[in-house]
N, C-alpha and C positions, 0 to 999 in steps of 0.2 A: 566478514561484515565490518572489520575495522573497528572492534571493540577497544577502547583505549587501554584498559587494564582489566585484570581478572576480577577486581571487585567493583567494577564499574556500575553505576546506576543507569539503566536504560529505560527509555519512554518510547512507545509506539503510539502515534496519533492516528487514529483510524486502523486499529490493529486487526479487525476482523476475527479470525480464529487464532490469532496470536503466534502464527508459525515462526515469524522472524524471532520473537521473544523466546519461544521454546527452544529453538536451535541455539541461540546465544546462551541461554542458561545451561543446556547440556554441555556446551563447550567450555563454559567458564563456571565452575561449582560455586564460586563466591558472588557471581553477578546477581543483582537485584533488578527486577523488571516490573514495569507497570504499563498497562495497555488501556486505551480509551476508545470506545465504539459505541454507536447508537443502536446496533443490532444485539438484542439480548440473546437471540439464538446463536449468533456467532460467539459471544462471550460464554455461553453455556458449554459449547463445543471446546473452547479454549480451557475452561475450568476442568473438564473431563480429560482433555489431552494431557493437561499438567498433572492431574492425579495419577493417570496411568504411567506417566514418565517419571513420577516421583519428584516433581518440581513445584508442586502447588504452594509450598510454604514460602517460596521466593517470588511468587507472581501476584500482583495486585491488579484487579481489573475494575475499571469504571464505567458504568453504563451512563454515558452522557455525550453531549456534543463535543467532538474534539477541539472545535474552534473556541469553545468557551471554556475549556478545561484550565484549571489552575492547580498548582502544587506548592507546598511549603518549602520545597527544595529544588535545586537545579539537577540536570542530568548530564552525564558524561557523553551520551549518545542519544540523539533524538531521531526516530524513524518515522517516515510518512511515505508509504509506497502505494501508489494507486489511489490515493485519498485526497489530492489536491481539490477535488470539487467540493469537499466539506469545508474548505476555507475560502472558495472563490477563485482558485487559480494558483499557480506555482508561486508567484511573488508573495502572496498572502500567507501560503503555507510555509515558506522560509521565514517570513517575519514571525509567525507563531513559534516555529522551532527555535528561533534565536532567543525568544523570551524564556525558553525553558533550559537553555544550553549553559552548562557550567564553563568557567574558563578552562581553555584547552580542549573543549569538547568538539565532537564532530556531529554532522547530520547526515542521514542516509535518506535521500529522497528519491522516489520513482515516479515518472510522469510520462505521458504519451508525446509523441512528435509526428510530424507528416514526414514519413520516409520517401513518399512520392507525391506528386500533385493530387490532392483529394478532389473529389467531386463535390458539387454544392450539397448533395444529400449527406455526404460523409461530414461536411463541416457542420451542417445543422444537427447531426446525430452526436458528434464528439466535441464540437466547439472549435474555437478559433485558435488551433495549435499553431506552433511555429515549425520549421524544419529544425534538424538537430544543431547545426552550427549556431543558428539564432538563438535557440533554447540555452545552449551553454553560454553564449555571449551575455545574455540577460542575467544569468545566474551570477556571472563574473562581475557584471556591472553593478549588481546588488550587494556587492561586498563579499563575495564567497570565492574560494579557490578550490576547484576540483582536485582531489588527491587521488582519486580512483573512480572507475566507472565500469558499467557493463550495458551494452546494447543487446537486448534480447534478440535472439535469432528468429527467423521465420518458423523454424521448427518449434522452439519454445512458445511463440505466440500461438501457433496452431494448436499445440498440445493444451495450453490454458483454455482456449475457447472450446475445444472438443470436451475437456473435463467439465467446464462450467455448464455448458448445455446438456451434456451426457448425464452429469449427476442429477440435475434437476428433471430431466425427462425419465430417468430411471426411477426417481422417487414417485413421480406421477403414475408410472406405469405399475409400480409396486403397491400402490395405495389407491386403487380405482374408486373405492368408496369414500374417500376423504373428499369433503366439500371443495377443497383447494386443488384437487388432483387436475381437473380440466384446464383451470387456469394456470397451473405450473406447466402442463405440456404445451399449451398454447405459447407461453412466455418463452419456453426453451425453443420452440419452432420458430418464432418470430425473431428472436435473438440470432439464432443460427443463420437464418436467411439474410438478415442485416449484415452479419460478419461476412459471409460468403460474397454477397452480392454488392455491398455498398463500401466497406472499409478496409477489407482484409489486405489488399494490395498497397494501400497508401499508409496504413498506421504502423508506427513504430514505438517502441517503449525503451526508456533508458533509466538506469538507476546510477545516481552520482554519490559519492562520498565527498563531503564538503567540510572545509575548515573556514572560519572566518578569516578574511584577508588581513584584517587589523583588529586590534581591541580584544 
């Protein structure tokens, strides 16, 4: 994850279940972490996971809009993976991360790109993404230098989609009397169809570790 030092202060904007933070804290016993997300359900799962792993005392979670979040201190590592929609796109996400970054700090950002020419339906569904070289060029032009990166494999992306839709569908099947069961099952079915038919072959995902090029 490229944590600058063992006692680093780390922020995840759009943390979801805070898995990035939990792994960082497990690897670095003196690391302090904060996560921000609008989903109370995700934050509740993060709190429970932190309690089970014995990490709860070093984790602070904020139930609020990541784009509006402010803190009284800067962070050595700012993470935002799969959450650029919360800021209005990748450039705005990086601008927000820069506001929270301590001198010498790094940013870990993850966003989608077009691995192959998308269909009009895919563009309508996922937005006006760029190809990977253009995405990296725009990051560099914005004043950042990539020092590491990972391009998700098709196997990794497929596993994510099967897990996402499968978990939601399993919950619906396990709770047939819940008022939200039918909606959850329909949502899983719809998303699975969109993934398989509309964007699976075109969509890619990249994570970049970035340092400010100057300043």
